[in-house]
N, C-alpha and C positions, 0 to 999 in steps of 0.2 A: 635444486629447487623442489619445493614441496607443492605438488599439483591439487593436492586435498582441499586448498582453499578454494577451488574452483567449484561454485555451486550451481544451481539451477538457473538463477537469474543474476547472480554477481559473483564477486569474488571476496572472501571473508576468511579471516583467521587470527590467530594470536600474534601479537606483535612481540618480539621481533622473530619468533621461531619459524611459524608457519605463515608469516606474511610480513614483509620487510620492504627496505628501500629497494633492494636489489630485484626483488619479485615486480613491484610496482613499476620501476623503470623498463623492465623487459616486457611487461604487458603494455605499457604506454607505447613503446616504440612498435609493438607487434599490431597494436590498434590503428597506428598512424599507417603500418603497411596496407593493414587489410583494407582500409578505407580510402587509400591514396590520399592521405590529408595534407593539406598545407597548415590549417590553422586548427588548433584544439584550444577549448576552453576547460579550464581546471578550476573546481571549488573544493571545500572541505568542511567537514563538521567541526566540533568543538574538542575531540579527543586530542590527548597529549601527544601523540605520535603524528597527528595530522599533519602539521606544518613541516616537519621534517621530510615527511612522504612526499610533500606537494613539492618543496624545493628540489628535494632530488629528481623528481618526475620531470619538473620544469626544465632543469639544467640538462638532463638526458634528451629530452624532446628538442631542446635548442640545438643541442650537439648533433642531432640526427637531422637538422635542417628544417625543423617544425618550429612555425611560430606559435607561441603561448599567450592566452589571455587569462590571467589570474582574477577570478571575481571574489575572491576571499571567503570569509566565513559564511556559510550557506546550508541551506536545506537541498535535498536532492532535487526538488522541482526549480530550483533557480538554475541548476545546470541544465535541465531540461527546456527550460524557457529560454536559457542563453544560446542553447545549440540552434534556436531558430531567429531569437532576436539579433543576435551578432553575425548570423550569416556565416558560420564556421562549419567544419566538416566532421567533427566529432567533439563529445563532451565527456568529461570524466570527474566523477564526484567521489571524494575519499570520505568512506564512511562505514560503521559496521551497523548502522541504524540503532536497535534496541539492544544490541550484545553488550557485556559487561565491558569495562573499561580497559581490560587489555587486549581487545580485539580492535582490529580494524580491516579496512577492506576498500573495494571499488565498485562503484556501478558505472557502467559504460552506454553511451548512446552515440547514435549516428547523427548526421545532420537532421535537424527538425525534430528532434527528440525520438527517432526511431529506435527501438530499444534492442540491446545486445544481450541475447541469453544463451543457454546452452545449445538450443537449436537455430540461432540466429547470429552466431558469430564467436561464441565464446571458445568453442571447440576450434574453430579456424585459429584463433589467437594462441591456443595453446599449441596448436600444430606449428604455427610460425615460431613460436619461442623453441621449441623442440629441433627443429630441422632447418631453420633460415639463420643467414649471418645478418646482424642488425648492427652494421658499423656505423660510426660516426660519419656525416656528411661533410663535404669541403665547403659547403655554403651553410653558414650558422644560423639558426633561426632566432628571431626575435623575441623577447618578454616583455609583456605589458600588463598592466591591471587596467580593470574596468569596474565601475561602481553601476550596477543595473537595478539597483533597489528601488529607484523612483518608477521606472519603466515596469517593473515586476508588480509594484503596488498597484498602479494603474490598470494593469492586466488584471489583476484580482478583484477590482472594485467593477471593472466592466460586467461583471456577471450579476450584480445585484443594483438596486435603486436605492441608495443611502437615504433619500428621502422619505422613503416609506418605513424606515427603521424606528422603533419605540425605545425608549432607553432602558432595554433590558439589564438585567444584572447578571453577570456570566463569570463564573469561576473557571480559571484556566490552569492547567497544569502541563508546564513545558517540560518537565522531568529533568531540567538543568542541560535540556539540549540546546538546539539552535533556534526552536520556535519563538523563545521569548524576545528576542531582538526584534523579530519581524512582526510580531504582534504589537510592539511598541510602535512600530511604523505605522500600523494600521489604525491604532488607537485614536491617535489625534483626528483621524478623519470620520471617526464613526460616534454615534451619540449612546455609546454603550459604557456600562460601568463594570470594569473587570476588577476581580478578587484573584490575584496571581500567587499561585504556589509553585514553587522550585523553579523559579523563574530565570535567575540568572545563569547563562551559559556556563559550564564548569566541566572540564573533561575528567575530574575526578568524582564526578556523580556521587556527590555528598549525601544525597537523599536517595539512593539506591539507584539501579540502572534505569535508564529512560524508557521502560516497558509499561505502557498503561494497563496490560493485561495482569499485571500481579496484584494479589489480593490486598496486599498492604497499600498499594497506590490507589486501588478502587476506593478502599475504606477511608482514605485521606480526602479525597475530592467530594465523596459522597457526605462526609462530616461538614465540609465546608461549605456545601449547598444548603444543607438544613441550617447550618448556624448563621448564615449570611441572607437566608430565604431568597436564594438565587433562582432565576428563571431556568437557568439550564448550566451544564458542566461540560468542557471539552479538555480533552487530553490528547497528547501527541508522542510518538516515539522519538528518537534522537535526532533524525533528519526529517522529521515531520512530513513524510509522504502518505502517512496515515493519521487519521484522526478518529476519536472515540467521543461517545456522547453520554451525558447524564441527565435525566430529566428534573424538575422541580422538587421531586420526592428524594432525590439523590440516587435513583435507580439506574443502573447501567443498562444502556439499549443497546441490544444486539445490532449489529452492522446491518444485518439482513433487512431490518425495518427502516433503516436509514436509507437503505438502495431504494426501497419503496417510496420515501417521502420525496427524494431527489428526482426519481423517475417520474412521478406524478408532477413534481414542479416544473420539469421542462416539457412534458406532453402537453400540460395543460396550457402552457404559453406559447406553444408551437403552431404554426399555421398550415404545416404540412406534416404529411405521415413520416414519422420518425423510426429510427431503430434504437434499440436499448440493448446493451450487452451485459450477460450476467453470467455467473459459473454455475456448475451443477450441484453444489453442495447442497443448498436450499433453493428452490425455484418457485414454489407455487404463489406465494404472495407477489413476487415480481411479475410473474407471468399474469395474474389476475388484474393487475394494474395496466400493463401493456394491453391487454386484450379489451379492457374498458376503454381504452382511448384508441382502440383499433390501430395500434402501432404495430411494428415489426419486432418480434423477438428473436435475439440472436445470443445462442447458446455456445459458450466457449470453455475451454479447458482452464482451470484455476491457474492464477499466476499472471504477473504485471505483464510479462512480454507476450502471452498468448491473447491477453484481453486487449491490449494495445493494438496488435495486428488484427483482431477480429473488428475493432472500432475502425481502424482506418479502412479496411476492405468493405465495410458496410456504411462508412460516413455516419456512425452513429452519433447522436447528440450526447448520449451519457452512458457510462458503464460502472457496475460496481460489484465488489465483492463484499461477503460477510466480515472479512479479515480487515475492514476498515480502509481499503484502497478505493479511491472514487475517481473516475476518470472523465475527461471532458473534452468533445471535439474542439471547443474554442480555447483549449489549452494545450494545443498540439496533440491530442488524443492521449495526453499524459495525465498521470494521477498527480493530484495535488492535496495537502491536508489543511489548506487555508480556504479554498472555495466552498467546501461543504459547509463549514460552519457558519460562513457569511450567508449563504442561501437559506439555512435553517433559522437564523436570525430574522431573515426578511419574512420566512413562512410564519414564524410565531407572531412577528408583529403584525401582519396582516391578517391572520386567522384569528386572532384573539383568544385561541385555546391554548392550553399548557401544552408542552411537549409531551407528557404522559397521555393526555387526552388524544393528541393527534396520532399517536402509534397504537392506541388501545384498540381499535378495530382490526388493524392488520395482525396483531399479536392474538386477539381472540380467533379470528378467523382461520389463521394458520400457526399455531402455537409451534416452537421449535427448541430442540434440545440445547442449542448451541453446540459448539465443537467440542467434541469429546475426545481427547488425545490419550492413546494407549501404547505403551511400551512392548512391542511385539518382536518375538525372535525370528519368526517366518512369516513375512507378510504376505508373500505370493500364496502360500498355503492356506492364509487365513482368509484371502479374498476368495479363492475358489470354494472353500469350504462354505462361507456364508452364501454365496451364489447357490450352490448345491443344497442348501438347507431350504430355501425359500423359493426355489424356481419352480417347484410343483404347487404352490400356494393357488386355490381356486380364484382368489381375487387379485392375482397379479396382472397387472395391465401393461407394464413396460419394463424393458430392461436395456441399459446401453453402457457403453464402455469408454465414453469420451474421457473420463477422469475417474481412474479405478472403476468400481461398480457402483451403478446407480439401478435400484429397483423400486418400482412405483406401484401401489396397490390401490384398492378403491378409496380408502380413508387415511392411508400413511404412505410415507416413501422413506428410503434412506440412501444415503451415499457414503460408501466406504473407499478410502484413497490413502495412498501412502504419501506422508509428507514428502515435499521436494526439498527440504531444507534440514530435516532432523529424521533421526531413526525411530519413527513413530508412525502408528496408523491412526487415521483421522476419521471419527463417525459423526454424521450430521443425520437427525432424524425430525421429520415435520409430519403434522397430521391436519386433517380438516376439522377445526374447532372440537377437538377432543383431548384436553389435557390428560386425562386418565389413561387413554390409550398411548399417549406420548410417553407417560412415565412407565407404562407396562413395556413397551419395546424398547425403552432405552435399558431397562434393567434386563430383558430378555436378550437382547443382542450382545450387550456387554458382557454378560456373564457367558454366553455361547462363545464370545471370541477369546475371553480368557481360559476357557476350558479346552478350546482347540489348541492353545499355545502352550498348556500347562505341561 
């Protein structure tokens, strides 16, 4: 078996070479052994290999004595929801998210959507696969199906007041992933007008991979917003656990500022002191909003398993990453790509301002570079070289290592970290109301990194 498919947060590889039915079944049984499962819920995305993998896993788990509940075509968040709603012991989502069509993989959770990542169970599963016998059981488990769509939709709508919605015009891009089907279920309940792009689920991904960060997809949705004079645009990845936003001008909005809008929404409506979880890549805007409401800031390492654990440990009402992952206490501390845009639509309906206007002040106060990804041969050397280069700066205020290296100065800061999913180094820079300083530091640090690695 090729264990290179074990990543930081999930299992993912090319089907059927580095990830296939045999690997999936062994992982499923090892998960069952790890959590002492009696019942496991399984769902899957639209990829062409998903159904074969799912049926093999169901048969394998049943033979191992585990009851399985198949919830059908879904996004990752439905497995998170089902793991609590159906009161089962573990959940398995078959997906490769935004990867090309030849990929597939698994996302695993314990009961109540508790994540399983490299530091919270994946290595144990690998160890069980390598060292334990996973033989068939004398008692055969039962296989059943369950349609949880209505309950899931009700849960989503509990976050907003539909009566406050105005008939906004919304451009949506499902990327031919799974989001389109569930958007249709919501559409009948909302006074919104949708212009749908790449809407039908199709595992061949006829309109490119479901990755909203690709330049061609950004251009397509931006053009549709301007053509239809829409109020906003929304895009999802393949399993729609992430969502991305565009304003009425067709401009992409960095997830950093959406974290700010959503934080303010919850803090404004809460009657008690709340905690907000965020990651160290860019922080000043989020911290400014948290401080304005005298809430509790909780800084966490990047990545969904770390954020979710911080959410649970602090009973945080909301958590967010600039990568488009948004987490909610009332969604079992898990991420969902549907709740964020529902809340943004309520905010737009009530505030009366355009989306560009709502984020304008945040962007002006704390302009950021967006994530700059660089292919680097020696990541460890690059991190230490950058730190040594800047550590004697007279305006250095703080340095910490929660996730890579973060250095904060009087008027600017940066975070430099190795990717957990790709052979890249990721750089984020922000300043205090100074776009020229941002441009200078972006050029300065990028050139320095490339020179180190040359």
